[in-house]
N, C-alpha and C positions, 0 to 999 in steps of 0.2 A: 480517659479513654486510652487504654493500652492495647495490647493484643487482645483480640476477642476470645473469651474463654471457649475452649473446645474447637477452635478453628486452627487448622494446621498452617504452618508458615507458607506453604505453597498456595493455599487458598487466600491467605492475607495478601500475598504478592499479586495474585490474580485480581482480587478486589481493588487493589491500588491501581493496577494497570487499566482496569475497566473504568474506574472513577476518573483517572487521569485523562483517558480518551474523551470522556464526556465533558469534563471541566475545561480542558484545553480547547476543545471544539466550540464550546459555548462562550468562553471568556477570552480566548486567545492566550498565547504563551506569556506575553508581557503582563496581561491582566490577571494571571493566575498566581496565587501564592501556594506554597507547599501546604499551608494550613487548610486551604480550600480543598485540596485533593484528599488530605488525611480525613477531614470532616466528612466529605462525600463517601469515603470508604468506610467510615465508622471506626477509625483508629487514631492513635495519637501521632504527633509529628515524629516522636522518637521511633515509633513502630515503622513509620514511612522511611526514616533514615536507616533503619536496620536492613531494609531491602534495597534502597537506592541511595547513592551518594549525593545526588543533586537533582534539581528540577530538570536540568537538561537531560540527564540519564533517563529519568522517568518519561520524558517526552519521547525520546527515541525508542526506548523499550516498548512503550505503548504503541507506537507506530509499527514497530517490527511485529509485535504480537497480533495486531489487528490487520496489518497489511498482508501477512502470509496466509491468513485463513481463506481469503477469496481464491487465490491460486490453488491452494491445497484442496479446497472443497470442490473446485471445478474439475480438477484431475481425478479426485477420488470418486466423484459422481459417476463417471463412466471411463474407466481406465483404457478401454478399447477404442475410444474416439481418436481420430487423427489430431495431431498437434495443431494444425490449422483450424480444425473445427473448434477446438478448445479456445484458441485465440479469438476466433470469431464470436464465440459465446460470451467471452469476457468483454470484448470490444462492443458488443451490442448494449451491454449494461452501462457503458461509459456515458451515454447521453441521458441517462435517467437521474432523477434526484437521489441524492445519497442521504443516509442517516448521518447524525452528527459526527460519529467517529470517522466517517468517510472523508471529512474535511480536515482530519488531523494532519494529513500530508501538507496542506497549505500552511498550517501553523508551524510545522517543522521546517519547511523551506524558507519561510519568512524569518523565523528565528535564526536559522543558520546563516543568513546574510548579515546579522547583527551581532551574533554571539558565537565566539570561537568554541565555547564549550558544547554548543549544539552542532556547529559546522563540522567538527572532526568526526563525531559518530554518524552524522548524516552522510558524509562522504563514504564512510564504510557501508552504511545502509544502501545507498544508491549504487555503490560499486558492487555489493553483493547481489542486488537485484539485477544489475546489468550483466554480471557474470552468469547468473542463473538463466537469464533470457538468452544470452549468447549461446550457452550450451543447448538450450531448447531449440534455437534456430539451427544449430549444427545437426541436432537429431532430426529436425524436419527436413533438412537438406539431405541427410543420409537416407531418409525414407522416401526421397523423391518428391516431397511436397513443396519445397521451395528451391528456387534457382540456386545452384551451387556457386554461381558467379557473383552473388551478392554477399556483402560483408556481414557476418553474424553480429559483429559489434555495432555496425550501423543499423541493422535491423532491431537490435536490442535498444539502441538509443531512440529510434522511431517509436517503439512500443512505450518506452518511458515517457516520451513527450506526450503521446496520446493520453496515457493514463494520468499523469500528473497535471497536464493541461485541462483535462476534463473536470478536475476538482476546482479549477479556477473559473472556467466558463460553464457555470451552472445553468440548468434549464430556466431559472428565473431571469438570467441575463440574456440568454439566447437559446430558444428551444428549437429542436429539430424533430421532424416526424420520425418515429422509430423505424418505420419500414424504409424510408428514404436513407436513413443512417445505415441500416443493415445492408441495403443494396450497395451503398458506397463501400462499406467494409468488404463485402463479398467481391467486389470488383478489384479492390486493392489486393486481397488475398490471391485472387486469380492472376493478377499481374505479377505477383511475387513468384508464382510458379511457372511463368511462361518459358523461361530459359531451360527448364528441366528436361525438355524433350530434345534439346539441341545436342 
C-alpha cells in the first residue's frame, strides 16, 4: 500500500485527516497506532509520514481541519446574521449528540496533558481559537451587540469552556431539553448586551 494511483497528494492528506479523526475518536490517542490510521486511509505508513511527521501532528491537524468547519459553515450559511445570532446557533447545537469526530477535542485535550508533543501544538490551536473568538467579540461590541465593558478575552474563554466542556458532558451522561437550553443561551446573550445602552 503506497500512495493510491491517480490520487493527488492533497487528497491523500485529506483521507489521512479524515481517517485520523475517526480512528482517534474510536480508539483514543493512546490506543491508536500510526498503522491503524494509514490502514483506515488505505495508504502505507510511509505515505502517512510523507504528510505528517508524527502521530501528535496528525491528531492536532485533524482537530484543526474538523474544528474549523463548524464555525466557517455557520458564518457562510448566512453572512448577514448578527454575530450573537451565529453564536446562539452554534451554542444550541452544543447540547446535542456529536458524531465521532466531534469527540476529537477530548482526545486531544487528554493527550496534551500527558504528551508534550501534543501539548505544544494544542496550546497553539487553543490560542488561535481564543484569538479568533476575541476578535469576534470585539466585532460584536463594535456592532453594539455586546457590552463594551466586558473583556473580549474573558468572553472568548467562556465560549471555549462551553464548547470543549460540551464534548465531555455528553447527552448520555446528562441530557437537557433543547428548548430549555436554547432559552438559557438566549438569556445569557441578552445579559451580555445589557450594558450596551449605557
